[in-house]
C-alpha positions as CSV (number, residue, x, y, z in Angstrom):
1,M,131.5,114.8,-29.4
2,T,130.1,118.3,-30.2
3,V,127.4,120.0,-30.2
4,T,125.7,123.7,-31.6
5,V,125.1,126.1,-28.8
6,K,121.5,127.8,-29.9
7,D,120.5,131.3,-28.7
8,N,117.6,131.0,-26.2
9,E,117.8,127.2,-25.7
10,A,119.5,125.3,-23.0
11,L,122.5,124.0,-23.2
12,V,122.4,119.8,-23.3
13,V,124.8,117.3,-22.2
14,P,124.3,114.4,-24.8
15,P,123.7,111.0,-22.4
16,S,126.9,109.3,-23.5
17,V,128.7,112.1,-22.2
18,R,126.6,112.4,-18.9
19,R,127.4,108.5,-18.3
20,R,131.0,108.6,-19.2
21,A,131.0,111.3,-16.3
22,G,129.1,109.5,-14.0
23,L,126.3,112.0,-13.4
24,K,122.6,110.7,-12.3
25,G,119.5,112.0,-12.4
26,G,118.8,115.0,-10.0
27,Q,122.4,115.4,-9.1
28,E,123.2,119.1,-8.8
29,L,126.0,120.7,-10.7
30,E,128.8,123.0,-9.8
31,F,129.7,125.4,-13.1
32,K,132.8,127.5,-13.1
33,V,134.2,129.5,-15.8
34,S,137.7,130.8,-16.3
35,G,139.4,132.2,-19.8
36,G,136.5,130.9,-21.7
37,V,136.7,127.4,-20.5
38,I,133.2,125.9,-18.4
39,T,134.5,123.1,-16.1
40,I,131.3,121.3,-14.7
41,R,131.6,119.2,-11.4
42,P,129.1,117.6,-9.4
43,K,128.4,120.2,-6.1
44,P,130.4,118.3,-3.2
45,S,128.1,117.3,-0.6
46,V,127.9,119.0,2.5
47,A,128.3,116.8,5.5
48,D,125.5,118.9,7.5
49,D,122.9,117.7,5.1
50,E,124.2,113.7,5.1
51,Y,121.8,113.4,7.9
52,T,118.3,114.5,9.0
53,P,118.2,115.7,12.6
54,E,116.0,112.4,13.9
55,Q,119.0,110.3,12.2
56,R,121.7,112.6,13.6
57,R,119.7,111.8,17.0
58,V,119.9,107.9,16.5
59,I,123.4,108.0,15.7
60,D,124.5,110.1,19.1
61,A,122.6,107.8,20.9
62,Q,124.1,104.7,19.7
63,L,127.8,106.3,19.9
64,A,126.7,107.2,23.7
65,E,125.9,103.5,24.0
66,G,129.2,102.4,22.9
67,L,131.2,104.9,25.0
68,A,129.5,103.8,27.6
69,D,130.0,99.9,27.1
70,V,133.7,101.0,26.7
71,A,133.5,102.9,30.0
72,A,132.5,100.2,31.8
73,G,134.7,97.3,30.3
74,R,132.1,95.7,28.1
75,V,134.1,95.3,25.6
76,R,137.4,93.2,24.3
77,G,140.4,94.3,22.6
78,P,142.5,95.9,21.4
79,F,144.7,93.1,20.4
80,S,148.6,93.7,19.7
81,T,148.5,90.3,17.4
82,H,145.9,87.7,15.6
83,K,146.8,85.2,18.7
84,E,146.0,87.5,21.4
85,F,142.7,87.9,19.9
86,I,142.3,84.3,19.3
87,A,143.1,83.4,22.8
88,S,140.7,86.1,23.9
89,L,137.6,84.3,21.5
90,H,139.1,81.0,23.2
91,K,139.1,82.1,26.6
92,E,134.8,83.4,26.2
93,A,134.2,80.2,24.8
94,R,135.5,78.1,27.3
95,K,133.2,80.8,29.6
96,L,130.0,80.2,27.6
97,S,130.2,76.2,27.4
98,R,130.6,76.3,31.1
99,K,127.3,77.5,31.6
100,K,124.7,75.1,31.3
101,T,122.0,75.4,28.7
102,T,118.5,74.4,28.9
103,R,117.1,72.9,25.5
104,P,113.2,72.6,25.2
105,A,112.1,68.7,24.9
106,R,110.9,67.7,21.8
């Protein structure tokens, strides 16, 4: 596809080209010029910009909770084989089935 560059007008990328390149509306682009060739790429995201400070606090709290579970031994595994994993599941199921459950009267 070809387009004509006009003085004092923005260069327009045709919609079919944008679709094929996977570009979305509002996406930031990076332009690089080298030897008369213009390369347009999506601007890479910066890891620090992916989450808000509040989201980071929630994630950090959940990670701390998970690490506390590991430190307290409230996790199972890792398992070397699927058979070890299945045996662990059966062991836990036996523990649960021993507990008396009270069901509400109908």
